[in-house]
PARODREN-641400 format. One record per atom (N, C-alpha, C): residue number from 1; x, y, z. Coordinates in Angstrom, 1 decimal. Each point is the difference from the previous one (the first is absolute). Example, Ala and Ser with C-alpha at 12.3 -4.5 7.8 and 13.67 -1.06 7.14 Angstrom:
<pts>
+-----+--------+--------+--------+
| pos |     px |     py |     pz |
+-----+--------+--------+--------+
|   1 |   13.2 |   -5.7 |    7.8 |
|   1 |   -0.9 |    1.2 |    0.0 |
|   1 |    0.9 |    1.2 |    0.0 |
|   2 |   -0.4 |    1.1 |   -0.7 |
|   2 |    0.9 |    1.1 |    0.0 |
|   2 |   -0.8 |    1.1 |    0.8 |
+-----+--------+--------+--------+
</pts>
This chain:
<pts>
+-----+--------+--------+--------+
| pos |     px |     py |     pz |
+-----+--------+--------+--------+
|   1 |    0.8 |   -1.7 |    0.0 |
|   1 |   -1.1 |    1.2 |    0.5 |
|   1 |    1.0 |    1.9 |   -0.3 |
|   2 |    1.3 |   -0.6 |    0.9 |
|   2 |    1.0 |    2.1 |   -0.4 |
|   2 |    0.5 |   -0.2 |   -1.4 |
|   3 |    0.2 |   -1.2 |   -0.7 |
|   3 |    0.7 |    0.7 |   -1.5 |
|   3 |   -2.0 |    0.4 |   -0.6 |
|   4 |   -0.8 |   -0.6 |    0.4 |
|   4 |   -0.9 |    0.6 |   -0.3 |
|   4 |    0.0 |    1.1 |   -0.7 |
|   5 |   -0.1 |    1.0 |    1.9 |
|   5 |    0.5 |    1.5 |    0.0 |
|   5 |    0.8 |    0.8 |   -0.7 |
|   6 |    1.4 |   -0.5 |    0.0 |
|   6 |    0.8 |    0.2 |    0.0 |
|   6 |   -0.2 |    0.4 |   -2.3 |
|   7 |   -0.3 |   -1.1 |   -0.5 |
|   7 |   -0.5 |    0.5 |   -0.9 |
|   7 |   -1.0 |    0.4 |   -0.8 |
|   8 |   -1.2 |    0.6 |    0.5 |
|   8 |   -0.7 |    0.8 |   -0.4 |
|   8 |   -0.2 |    0.9 |    0.7 |
|   9 |    1.2 |    0.7 |    1.1 |
|   9 |    0.5 |    1.4 |    0.4 |
|   9 |    1.1 |    0.5 |   -1.0 |
|  10 |    0.3 |   -1.1 |   -0.6 |
|  10 |    1.2 |    0.3 |   -1.5 |
|  10 |   -1.4 |    0.6 |   -0.6 |
|  11 |   -0.9 |   -1.2 |   -0.2 |
|  11 |   -0.9 |    0.8 |   -1.6 |
|  11 |   -0.3 |    1.3 |    0.0 |
|  12 |   -0.7 |    0.5 |    0.9 |
|  12 |   -0.4 |    1.0 |    0.8 |
|  12 |    0.9 |    0.6 |   -0.8 |
|  13 |    1.7 |    0.0 |    0.7 |
|  13 |    0.4 |    1.2 |    0.3 |
|  13 |    0.3 |    0.4 |   -1.6 |
|  14 |    0.4 |   -1.3 |   -0.4 |
|  14 |   -0.1 |   -0.3 |   -2.1 |
|  14 |   -0.4 |    1.3 |   -0.9 |
|  15 |   -1.4 |   -0.2 |    0.6 |
|  15 |   -1.1 |   -0.5 |   -0.4 |
|  15 |   -0.3 |    2.2 |    0.3 |
|  16 |    0.7 |    0.6 |    0.4 |
|  16 |   -0.2 |    1.7 |   -0.2 |
|  16 |    1.3 |   -0.1 |   -0.5 |
|  17 |    1.1 |   -0.7 |    0.4 |
|  17 |    1.2 |    0.4 |   -0.7 |
|  17 |   -0.1 |   -0.4 |   -1.7 |
|  18 |   -0.3 |   -1.1 |   -0.5 |
|  18 |   -0.7 |   -0.2 |   -1.4 |
|  18 |   -1.0 |    2.2 |    0.2 |
|  19 |   -1.0 |   -0.2 |   -0.5 |
|  19 |   -0.9 |    1.4 |    0.3 |
|  19 |    1.6 |    0.4 |   -0.2 |
|  20 |    0.2 |    0.9 |    0.3 |
|  20 |    1.0 |    1.4 |    0.1 |
|  20 |    1.2 |   -0.2 |   -0.6 |
|  21 |    0.2 |   -0.9 |   -0.5 |
|  21 |    1.4 |   -0.7 |   -0.7 |
|  21 |   -0.7 |   -0.3 |   -2.3 |
|  22 |   -1.5 |   -0.4 |    0.8 |
|  22 |   -0.9 |    0.2 |   -1.9 |
|  22 |    0.6 |    2.0 |   -0.2 |
|  23 |   -1.7 |    0.7 |    0.7 |
|  23 |    0.6 |    1.2 |    0.6 |
|  23 |    1.1 |    0.7 |   -0.8 |
|  24 |    1.1 |   -0.7 |    0.7 |
|  24 |    1.4 |    1.4 |   -0.4 |
|  24 |    0.3 |    0.0 |   -1.4 |
|  25 |    0.4 |   -1.7 |   -0.7 |
|  25 |    0.5 |   -0.7 |   -0.6 |
|  25 |   -0.3 |    1.1 |   -1.4 |
|  26 |   -2.0 |   -0.5 |    0.0 |
|  26 |   -1.0 |    0.8 |   -0.8 |
|  26 |    0.7 |    1.4 |   -0.2 |
|  27 |   -0.2 |    0.2 |    0.9 |
|  27 |    0.7 |    1.4 |    0.2 |
|  27 |    0.7 |    0.6 |    0.1 |
|  28 |    1.1 |   -0.9 |   -0.4 |
|  28 |    1.0 |    0.6 |   -0.4 |
|  28 |    1.1 |    0.4 |    1.1 |
|  29 |   -0.2 |   -0.6 |    1.7 |
|  29 |    0.3 |    1.3 |    0.4 |
|  29 |    1.2 |   -1.9 |    0.6 |
|  30 |    1.6 |    0.6 |   -0.8 |
|  30 |    0.9 |   -1.1 |    0.3 |
|  30 |    1.0 |   -0.5 |    0.6 |
|  31 |   -0.1 |    1.4 |    1.3 |
|  31 |    0.6 |   -0.2 |    1.4 |
|  31 |   -1.4 |   -0.4 |    1.5 |
|  32 |   -1.4 |   -0.1 |   -0.7 |
|  32 |   -0.9 |    0.0 |    1.3 |
|  32 |    0.6 |   -1.5 |   -0.7 |
|  33 |    0.1 |   -1.2 |   -1.7 |
|  33 |   -0.2 |   -1.2 |   -0.4 |
|  33 |    0.3 |   -0.8 |    1.5 |
|  34 |    1.4 |    1.2 |   -0.8 |
|  34 |    1.4 |   -0.5 |    1.0 |
|  34 |   -0.2 |   -0.8 |    1.5 |
|  35 |   -1.0 |    1.0 |    0.1 |
|  35 |    0.8 |    0.1 |    2.2 |
|  35 |   -1.1 |   -1.1 |    0.4 |
|  36 |   -0.9 |   -0.2 |   -1.2 |
|  36 |   -1.5 |   -1.2 |    0.4 |
|  36 |    0.6 |   -1.4 |    0.2 |
|  37 |    0.7 |   -0.2 |   -2.0 |
|  37 |    0.6 |   -1.5 |    0.3 |
|  37 |    0.7 |   -0.3 |    0.4 |
|  38 |    1.3 |    0.8 |    1.0 |
|  38 |    0.9 |    0.3 |    0.8 |
|  38 |   -0.9 |   -0.4 |    1.2 |
|  39 |   -0.7 |   -0.3 |    0.5 |
|  39 |   -1.2 |    0.3 |    1.1 |
|  39 |   -0.3 |   -1.5 |    0.2 |
|  40 |   -0.8 |   -1.0 |   -1.3 |
|  40 |   -0.5 |   -0.9 |   -0.1 |
|  40 |    1.2 |   -0.5 |   -0.4 |
|  41 |    0.9 |   -0.3 |   -1.0 |
|  41 |    0.6 |   -0.6 |    0.2 |
|  41 |    0.2 |   -0.8 |    1.1 |
|  42 |    0.9 |    0.7 |    1.5 |
|  42 |    0.7 |   -0.1 |    1.1 |
|  42 |   -1.6 |   -1.7 |    0.4 |
|  43 |   -1.1 |    1.0 |   -0.2 |
|  43 |   -1.7 |   -1.3 |    0.9 |
|  43 |   -0.1 |   -0.5 |   -0.2 |
|  44 |   -0.1 |   -0.3 |   -2.2 |
|  44 |    0.5 |   -1.4 |   -0.7 |
|  44 |    0.8 |   -0.5 |    0.4 |
|  45 |    1.1 |    0.2 |    0.0 |
|  45 |    0.6 |   -0.9 |   -0.2 |
|  45 |    0.9 |   -1.2 |    1.5 |
|  46 |   -1.2 |    1.4 |    1.3 |
|  46 |    0.0 |   -1.0 |    1.6 |
|  46 |   -1.0 |   -0.4 |    0.0 |
|  47 |   -1.1 |   -0.2 |   -1.0 |
|  47 |   -1.1 |   -1.0 |    0.1 |
|  47 |    0.0 |   -1.7 |   -1.3 |
|  48 |    1.1 |    0.4 |   -0.4 |
|  48 |    0.3 |   -0.9 |   -1.5 |
|  48 |   -0.6 |    0.8 |   -1.3 |
|  49 |   -0.3 |    0.5 |    0.1 |
|  49 |   -0.5 |    0.6 |   -2.0 |
|  49 |    1.0 |    0.4 |    0.1 |
|  50 |    0.7 |   -1.2 |   -0.7 |
|  50 |    1.8 |    1.1 |   -0.8 |
|  50 |   -0.3 |    0.1 |   -1.0 |
|  51 |   -1.6 |   -0.4 |   -1.3 |
|  51 |    0.0 |    0.7 |   -0.6 |
|  51 |   -0.4 |    1.5 |   -0.2 |
|  52 |   -0.5 |    0.0 |    0.5 |
|  52 |   -0.1 |    1.2 |    0.6 |
|  52 |    0.6 |    1.2 |    0.0 |
|  53 |    1.3 |   -0.2 |    1.0 |
|  53 |    0.9 |    0.3 |    1.1 |
|  53 |    1.0 |   -0.1 |   -1.4 |
|  54 |    0.4 |   -0.6 |   -0.7 |
|  54 |    0.6 |    0.0 |   -1.0 |
|  54 |    0.1 |    1.7 |   -1.5 |
|  55 |   -2.1 |   -0.6 |   -0.5 |
|  55 |   -0.5 |    1.9 |   -0.7 |
|  55 |    0.3 |    1.4 |    0.5 |
|  56 |    0.0 |   -0.3 |    2.3 |
|  56 |   -0.3 |    0.7 |    0.5 |
|  56 |    1.6 |    0.3 |   -0.6 |
|  57 |    0.9 |   -0.5 |    0.0 |
|  57 |    1.0 |    0.3 |    0.2 |
|  57 |    0.9 |    0.8 |   -1.6 |
|  58 |   -0.7 |   -0.5 |   -1.2 |
|  58 |    0.0 |    0.6 |   -1.4 |
|  58 |   -0.9 |    1.3 |   -0.1 |
|  59 |   -1.0 |    0.1 |    0.4 |
|  59 |   -0.6 |    1.2 |    0.5 |
|  59 |    0.7 |    1.7 |    0.3 |
|  60 |    0.5 |   -0.7 |    2.2 |
|  60 |    0.4 |    0.9 |    0.2 |
|  60 |    1.8 |    0.3 |   -1.1 |
|  61 |    0.1 |   -0.9 |   -0.3 |
|  61 |    0.8 |    0.5 |   -1.6 |
|  61 |    0.1 |    0.7 |   -1.3 |
|  62 |   -1.0 |   -0.5 |    0.1 |
|  62 |   -0.6 |    1.3 |   -1.5 |
|  62 |   -0.5 |    0.8 |    0.3 |
|  63 |   -0.8 |    0.2 |    1.2 |
|  63 |   -0.1 |    1.6 |    0.9 |
|  63 |    0.8 |    0.8 |    0.6 |
|  64 |    1.1 |   -0.3 |    0.4 |
|  64 |    1.7 |    0.2 |    0.3 |
|  64 |    0.0 |    0.8 |   -1.4 |
|  65 |    0.3 |   -0.4 |   -0.5 |
|  65 |    0.0 |    0.3 |   -1.9 |
|  65 |   -0.9 |    0.6 |   -0.3 |
|  66 |   -0.3 |    0.9 |    0.2 |
|  66 |   -2.0 |    0.3 |   -0.9 |
|  66 |   -0.3 |   -0.3 |   -1.2 |
|  67 |    0.1 |   -1.9 |    0.3 |
|  67 |    0.0 |   -0.2 |   -1.0 |
|  67 |   -2.0 |   -0.4 |   -0.8 |
|  68 |   -0.4 |    1.0 |   -0.2 |
|  68 |   -2.0 |    0.7 |    0.1 |
|  68 |    0.0 |   -1.9 |   -0.9 |
|  69 |    0.0 |   -0.4 |   -1.3 |
|  69 |   -0.4 |   -0.7 |   -0.2 |
|  69 |    0.1 |   -1.1 |    0.4 |
|  70 |    1.9 |   -0.4 |    0.1 |
|  70 |    0.2 |   -1.1 |    1.2 |
|  70 |   -1.7 |   -0.7 |    0.8 |
|  71 |    0.1 |    1.5 |    0.7 |
|  71 |   -0.4 |   -0.6 |    1.1 |
|  71 |   -1.6 |   -0.4 |   -0.7 |
|  72 |   -0.5 |    0.4 |   -0.3 |
|  72 |   -1.4 |   -0.4 |   -0.8 |
|  72 |    0.0 |   -1.4 |   -0.3 |
|  73 |    1.2 |   -0.8 |   -0.9 |
|  73 |   -0.1 |   -0.3 |    0.1 |
|  73 |    0.4 |   -1.5 |    0.7 |
|  74 |    0.7 |    0.4 |    1.0 |
|  74 |    0.0 |   -1.3 |    1.5 |
|  74 |   -1.7 |    0.4 |    1.0 |
|  75 |   -0.7 |    1.1 |   -0.4 |
|  75 |   -0.5 |    0.4 |    0.9 |
|  75 |   -1.3 |   -1.7 |   -0.3 |
|  76 |   -0.3 |   -0.2 |   -1.1 |
|  76 |   -0.6 |   -1.2 |   -0.6 |
|  76 |   -0.1 |   -1.5 |    0.4 |
|  77 |    1.7 |   -0.4 |    0.1 |
|  77 |    0.0 |   -0.8 |    0.1 |
|  77 |   -0.5 |    0.0 |    2.1 |
|  78 |    1.2 |    1.4 |    0.6 |
|  78 |   -0.8 |   -0.2 |    1.3 |
|  78 |   -0.9 |   -0.4 |    0.6 |
|  79 |   -1.0 |    0.8 |   -0.9 |
|  79 |   -1.9 |   -0.4 |    0.5 |
|  79 |    0.1 |   -1.1 |    0.3 |
|  80 |    0.5 |   -1.3 |   -1.7 |
|  80 |   -0.5 |   -0.5 |   -0.2 |
|  80 |    0.3 |   -1.2 |    1.9 |
|  81 |    2.0 |    0.7 |   -1.1 |
|  81 |   -0.2 |   -1.1 |    2.0 |
|  81 |   -0.6 |    0.3 |    1.7 |
|  82 |   -0.3 |    1.4 |   -0.6 |
|  82 |   -0.8 |    0.4 |    1.9 |
|  82 |   -1.2 |   -0.7 |   -0.2 |
|  83 |   -0.7 |   -0.9 |   -0.9 |
|  83 |   -1.0 |    0.3 |   -0.6 |
|  83 |    0.0 |   -2.0 |    0.8 |
|  84 |    1.7 |   -0.4 |   -0.1 |
|  84 |    0.3 |   -1.6 |    0.5 |
|  84 |    0.3 |   -0.6 |    0.3 |
|  85 |    0.8 |    1.5 |    0.8 |
|  85 |   -0.2 |    0.4 |    1.8 |
|  85 |   -0.9 |   -0.4 |    1.2 |
|  86 |   -1.1 |    0.9 |   -1.3 |
|  86 |   -0.7 |    0.5 |    1.2 |
|  86 |   -1.9 |   -1.8 |    0.3 |
|  87 |    0.2 |   -0.7 |   -1.7 |
|  87 |   -0.2 |   -1.6 |    0.2 |
|  87 |    0.0 |   -0.6 |    0.9 |
|  88 |    1.3 |    0.1 |    0.2 |
|  88 |    1.0 |   -1.7 |    0.5 |
|  88 |   -0.1 |    0.6 |    1.6 |
|  89 |   -0.2 |    1.2 |    0.2 |
|  89 |    0.4 |    0.7 |    1.2 |
|  89 |   -1.6 |   -0.3 |    0.5 |
|  90 |   -1.7 |   -0.3 |   -0.9 |
|  90 |   -1.2 |    0.5 |    0.2 |
|  90 |    0.2 |   -1.3 |    0.4 |
|  91 |    0.1 |   -1.1 |   -0.7 |
|  91 |    0.0 |   -1.1 |    0.2 |
|  91 |    1.1 |   -0.9 |    0.8 |
|  92 |    0.3 |    0.9 |    0.9 |
|  92 |    1.3 |   -1.5 |    0.7 |
|  92 |   -0.7 |   -0.6 |    0.6 |
+-----+--------+--------+--------+
</pts>
């Protein structure tokens, strides 16, 4: 039960960051995207969502470089992986 609570806490936090990240990428706020991706990267890795953590690292790097087009491409992959993680947690 403790693991389920931990994962659910992660899911709630990740959904909030994900929404903020989507807004930042869509509006070209590369510095905000970088910060949000960095924050989510660490927590994703801590719960074992390694693919999500890797995508966050790529978004962080693109945000730091100011690569808006790259952020939009990565955002699509990120959204799919977030959905995968959310489904896993809901079914855990």
